[in-house]
C-alpha distance (Angstrom), angle and dihedral (degrees) to the residues before:
residue distance angle dihedral
M1 . . .
K2 3.76 . .
H3 3.76 122.4 .
A4 3.78 113.9 -80.8
K5 3.78 128.9 -170.5
K6 3.80 118.7 -147.2
P7 3.80 118.4 -166.6
F8 3.79 113.2 -146.8
A9 3.81 107.4 -108.1
A10 3.80 118.7 -155.9
P11 3.81 117.9 -139.4
L12 3.79 111.7 -93.6
V13 3.79 98.6 -150.9
M14 3.79 111.5 36.9
P15 3.82 116.5 63.9
L16 3.80 114.9 -121.1
C17 3.77 119.9 -114.9
A18 3.80 115.9 -125.8
A19 3.81 94.4 -104.9
F20 3.78 93.3 51.0
A21 3.79 90.7 47.6
V22 3.81 90.4 55.8
A23 3.80 91.0 49.1
L24 3.79 91.0 49.3
A25 3.79 92.5 50.5
S26 3.81 91.9 53.2
A27 3.80 96.5 43.7
P28 3.83 118.6 106.9
A29 3.79 114.9 -98.5
W30 3.82 91.3 -127.6
A31 3.77 135.4 25.0
T32 3.79 130.1 -161.8
D33 3.77 114.7 -110.0
Y34 3.82 106.9 -142.9
P35 2.92 136.8 -115.7
L36 3.81 86.8 54.4
T37 3.79 119.7 -167.7
L38 3.80 120.3 -164.6
E39 3.77 132.1 177.2
N40 3.78 102.2 -126.4
C41 3.80 118.9 -174.1
G42 3.80 92.6 -32.0
I43 3.82 97.3 -41.2
E44 3.79 127.8 96.1
V45 3.80 110.7 -132.5
T46 3.80 126.8 -175.8
Y47 3.81 121.9 -149.1
E48 3.80 111.9 -160.9
A49 3.82 95.5 -165.4
A50 3.79 141.3 -12.3
P51 3.84 105.9 -62.2
Q52 3.79 117.0 -110.2
R53 3.83 100.0 -178.2
V54 3.80 117.7 43.7
V55 3.79 130.7 179.0
T56 3.79 114.6 -162.7
V57 3.79 122.1 -149.8
G58 3.78 99.7 -166.4
Q59 3.79 134.7 28.9
A60 3.82 92.4 -113.2
G61 3.80 92.0 65.9
T62 3.80 92.3 44.7
E63 3.79 92.8 53.5
A64 3.80 92.7 43.1
L65 3.81 89.8 57.9
Y66 3.79 91.0 46.9
E67 3.81 90.7 51.0
L68 3.80 89.4 51.0
G69 3.80 92.5 52.0
L70 3.81 93.1 -109.5
G71 3.78 99.8 118.8
D72 3.80 91.4 118.3
R73 3.82 89.2 64.7
V74 3.84 94.1 57.7
V75 3.83 113.0 100.0
G76 3.80 99.3 169.2
T77 3.81 139.9 11.4
S78 3.81 136.4 -165.7
V79 3.83 145.2 166.8
W80 3.79 103.2 57.2
F81 3.81 130.1 -175.0
T82 3.81 103.6 166.8
D83 3.77 141.0 -3.8
V84 3.79 119.6 -75.7
P85 3.82 119.2 -104.4
E86 3.79 114.7 -75.4
A87 3.81 93.0 -104.4
F88 3.83 91.3 62.8
R89 3.81 102.3 39.7
E90 3.78 97.2 97.5
L91 3.80 91.2 46.5
N92 3.80 92.7 46.8
A93 3.81 93.0 48.7
G94 3.80 89.9 63.0
I95 3.81 96.1 52.5
P96 3.84 120.3 87.1
R97 3.80 114.6 -107.4
L98 3.80 107.3 -145.3
A99 3.80 92.4 -169.0
D100 3.78 140.1 -15.4
N101 3.79 88.2 -132.5
D102 3.83 129.0 8.3
P103 3.82 114.9 -4.3
S104 3.78 121.6 -146.3
F105 3.80 119.4 -106.5
E106 3.80 88.7 -119.1
S107 3.82 93.6 54.5
V108 3.80 91.6 51.6
V109 3.80 93.5 49.3
A110 3.83 91.7 44.3
A111 3.82 89.1 62.3
R112 3.86 87.2 65.4
P113 3.82 96.1 -131.2
D114 3.78 124.1 -176.3
L115 3.81 88.2 -159.5
V116 3.80 134.0 28.7
L117 3.82 110.8 -157.3
I118 3.81 114.1 -159.3
Q119 3.81 133.6 -164.4
F120 3.82 103.0 -173.3
E121 3.79 123.7 43.2
W122 3.81 92.8 -147.1
H123 3.80 88.8 69.1
V124 3.83 91.9 62.8
G125 3.80 104.9 15.9
P126 3.83 126.4 111.0
E127 3.80 89.9 -65.7
G128 3.80 93.1 33.6
A129 3.80 113.7 -172.6
V130 3.81 88.3 -151.7
G131 3.80 100.7 25.0
T132 3.77 137.3 -63.1
R133 3.78 122.8 -84.4
E134 3.81 87.8 -118.6
Q135 3.82 90.5 59.0
F136 3.79 90.7 55.2
H137 3.80 93.0 43.8
E138 3.81 91.6 50.9
L139 3.81 86.9 59.7
G140 3.80 90.9 50.7
I141 3.82 93.4 -106.0
P142 3.82 111.8 132.3
T143 3.80 119.5 -146.0
Y144 3.79 134.9 -152.2
L145 3.80 121.5 -161.3
L146 3.79 114.2 -160.5
P147 3.82 105.4 -111.7
A148 3.81 91.9 -137.1
D149 3.82 87.2 79.4
C150 3.80 96.8 50.6
V151 3.82 108.5 28.0
G152 3.79 108.9 90.2
K153 3.80 91.4 -1.3
N154 3.80 136.0 97.1
N155 3.80 109.0 -151.9
A156 3.80 92.6 -174.2
V157 3.81 91.7 71.2
G158 3.79 123.7 66.2
V159 3.79 131.0 4.9
D160 3.81 94.3 -76.3
G161 3.79 98.3 17.7
T162 3.78 132.4 -88.4
G163 3.78 127.4 -103.3
T164 3.77 120.7 -119.9
E165 3.81 93.4 -174.9
L166 3.79 136.4 6.7
F167 3.79 114.7 -74.3
S168 3.79 112.4 -109.1
V169 3.78 138.3 -163.9
D170 3.81 83.9 -121.0
T171 3.82 90.6 77.8
L172 3.80 90.2 53.2
V173 3.79 89.9 50.6
Q174 3.81 89.9 47.5
G175 3.80 91.2 54.1
V176 3.79 93.2 47.4
T177 3.80 92.0 46.2
E178 3.81 94.1 49.4
L179 3.79 91.5 47.6
G180 3.80 86.0 52.4
Q181 3.80 88.9 56.0
I182 3.80 94.0 45.4
F183 3.82 92.7 50.5
D184 3.82 95.7 35.0
I185 3.82 93.9 -120.2
E186 3.78 99.4 116.0
D187 3.80 96.5 147.7
T188 3.80 91.3 56.0
A189 3.80 91.8 45.2
N190 3.79 93.6 48.6
A191 3.80 90.7 50.9
L192 3.81 91.0 52.2
G193 3.80 91.2 48.6
E194 3.80 91.0 51.4
E195 3.80 90.0 49.7
L196 3.81 91.6 54.4
V197 3.80 92.0 52.3
A198 3.80 92.2 46.6
R199 3.80 91.5 51.9
E200 3.80 90.5 50.0
D201 3.80 90.7 51.5
A202 3.82 91.4 49.9
A203 3.81 92.8 51.1
V204 3.81 91.4 49.4
A205 3.80 91.3 51.5
R206 3.81 90.6 51.5
A207 3.82 92.5 49.4
E208 3.79 90.8 50.0
A209 3.81 89.4 52.7
I210 3.82 90.7 52.3
G211 3.80 95.1 49.1
V212 3.80 111.4 -133.7
D213 3.81 102.4 -174.3
G214 3.78 109.5 149.4
V215 3.82 94.6 12.2
T216 3.81 114.3 137.1
A217 3.79 131.3 -172.9
M218 3.80 146.1 -177.6
F219 3.81 128.9 -154.0
W220 3.82 115.7 -145.3
F221 3.81 112.8 -161.9
S222 3.80 103.6 172.8
S223 3.82 145.4 -56.2
V224 3.80 135.4 -132.6
D225 3.80 85.6 -122.5
I226 3.76 126.6 10.9
A227 3.80 94.9 -118.5
V228 3.82 98.8 43.6
D229 3.78 127.9 86.8
P230 3.82 109.5 -64.9
Y231 3.79 136.4 -127.3
V232 3.79 103.5 -111.1
A233 3.79 131.9 177.3
G234 3.79 120.3 -87.2
R235 3.77 121.5 -141.4
L236 3.83 101.1 -99.9
G237 3.81 105.4 48.0
A238 3.81 130.2 81.1
P239 3.83 95.9 -69.2
G240 3.80 89.0 46.2
Y241 3.79 88.0 53.3
I242 3.82 90.9 49.4
M243 3.79 92.1 52.0
E244 3.80 95.8 42.1
T245 3.82 92.2 47.1
L246 3.80 92.2 51.9
G247 3.81 93.4 44.3
I248 3.82 96.2 -109.0
E249 3.80 123.8 138.1
N250 3.80 118.3 -124.7
V251 3.82 110.0 -137.0
V252 3.82 88.0 -149.9
Q253 3.79 112.2 72.8
S254 3.81 99.7 -179.4
D255 3.82 118.6 125.5
E256 3.81 90.2 -142.5
E257 3.78 114.4 107.4
W258 3.83 95.3 -126.8
P259 3.82 110.8 3.9
I260 3.80 122.8 -178.1
V261 3.81 108.1 -116.4
G262 3.80 126.0 -174.5
W263 3.79 120.0 -110.9
E264 3.79 89.9 -128.4
T265 3.82 89.5 61.3
L266 3.81 93.2 44.7
V267 3.79 93.9 48.2
Q268 3.77 90.3 49.5
A269 3.82 90.1 50.6
N270 3.84 87.5 52.9
P271 3.83 100.3 -164.2
T272 3.79 120.4 -145.8
V273 3.82 91.1 -134.4
I274 3.81 132.5 25.7
V275 3.82 120.0 -157.3
L276 3.82 118.5 -159.1
A277 3.80 125.8 -160.4
E278 3.79 117.4 -126.2
M279 3.81 118.5 -161.5
D280 3.79 142.5 156.6
R281 3.81 90.3 -132.6
R282 3.81 114.7 102.2
R283 3.79 105.2 -170.5
L284 3.82 94.5 121.0
P285 3.83 130.2 39.3
A286 3.81 92.4 -118.2
D287 3.82 96.8 49.0
A288 3.81 91.6 104.8
A289 3.79 115.7 80.7
E290 3.81 88.7 -142.1
A291 3.81 90.8 60.8
K292 3.79 91.9 50.6
L293 3.80 91.6 46.7
E294 3.80 92.2 49.4
F295 3.81 90.5 52.4
L296 3.80 93.1 50.2
R297 3.79 92.4 50.6
T298 3.80 97.9 44.7
D299 3.80 106.4 32.9
P300 3.81 107.1 101.2
V301 3.81 93.2 -134.6
A302 3.83 104.8 32.1
S303 3.81 90.9 47.0
Q304 3.80 89.5 66.0
M305 3.81 93.9 61.4
D306 3.79 113.3 118.7
A307 3.82 93.2 -120.4
V308 3.82 91.6 53.8
V309 3.81 96.2 44.3
N310 3.82 91.0 49.9
D311 3.83 95.1 39.6
R312 3.79 94.0 -119.6
I313 3.79 94.0 149.8
V314 3.79 122.3 134.0
V315 3.82 124.6 -161.5
M316 3.80 110.8 -150.5
D317 3.78 131.9 -178.9
A318 3.80 107.2 -99.3
H319 3.78 90.7 -133.5
A320 3.82 88.6 64.1
M321 3.82 88.7 57.7
D322 3.80 91.5 59.9
R323 3.80 124.8 73.7
T324 3.80 94.7 -87.1
L325 3.79 141.3 119.5
R326 3.79 86.7 -93.2
T327 3.80 90.3 65.4
I328 3.80 85.3 86.1
E329 3.80 87.9 55.5
G330 3.81 87.5 52.7
L331 3.78 89.1 53.0
E332 3.80 88.9 54.6
V333 3.81 94.7 44.4
L334 3.79 92.3 54.3
T335 3.81 91.0 45.5
D336 3.82 89.9 52.6
A337 3.81 89.5 51.2
L338 3.79 93.3 48.4
E339 3.79 89.8 53.6
S340 3.82 90.0 54.0
F341 3.82 97.3 46.0
D342 3.79 126.8 87.7
L343 3.78 97.9 -126.0
G344 3.78 94.2 173.1
Q345 3.79 91.2 -128.3
C-alpha cells in the first residue's frame, strides 16, 4: 500500500485528563503507516517497519543519517571521500567501515542490514559495482537510493552521469523527507529540510549584496594525472547549482556531471575564480588539493590564469561538490570566499 499520513485526532466528546493532554502535545504531528511503499528512482520499494540496521554505500547517506539523529542504526559504512563533520567524528569512529571505497556484496549482506542506503546509482544499477537492487531485494533487504543521484540526471550517459536539468536543493529535501517517512521521524526530517532551504536563501542574499555580475568560475575535482586534462564540473550538477544559485557563470557548459576538459580551453575561458576539491581519498594523483594548487602555480600556462595571478582560488571539501547535504556548505564556502576577494565590481 502507498504511504499514508494519519494526523492524531483528539476525542471530541470526552475531556482530556491533564496527563493525556501533555502526551498529546508532545506527540509527532504525523506517523508513518507501515508497510510503506515508495517509488524510489524508478523502483517501487516496500519498507515493512522502521529500519534498525542500516548499511550505507556512500558517504552522503551516512551523513544524512547522522544529521537525522539515526547514527545508532548504522552498522556499516563505505565509499568515503573525506572525514565527517567534527560533530560526528566520535560517533563515526565507533561504526564499522566495510570499505574505504566500494564494498563487496557479501560484506554488505554479512552485516545483516534491514536497509541498504545508497548514494550513487552505479553502485546498484544494472551493472552494479556492489550488486543490483534486485539482488538485495531477493534477499529481503530493501534499498533506498538518494534521489539527488537520479532526479534530473541520466546515469546511463557519461562516466559519472549526465544532467537532464539543473540540480536543486529540492532533491536534497526530497531525500531527507523520504528518509523521515521510512524511519518514522518526519518532524525531524522536515526541520532539517527547512534548515537547508533557509541556508540557501541566506547565501543568495549575501551574494546579491556582493554583486557578482560578470564573475565566472570553474570547479576542478581531480585528474588521472596532474598534468593531463582535468575532471571539471559540468553545468547541471552540484557545483553548477552552486554557481547558478549565486549568480556566477560556469565556464564549462557540458551537461556531463564531471567532463574532461582540455587545459587549453580552460585557460582561454580564464575564470575569475577556481574552486579545488579537497579529499582524503587518494585514488587519482590529483585528488589532493595541494597537488592541484602546485600545478596551477607552476605550470607556465595555467599560472597565467586571472584566478591564479590574483589568488582567487577556493579549496572546498569534495563532498560538497557532490549531490549531498554538504552542497549547501559548499554554497556557503564559495560565498565566504567571494566576500573576501577583490572582484573589481
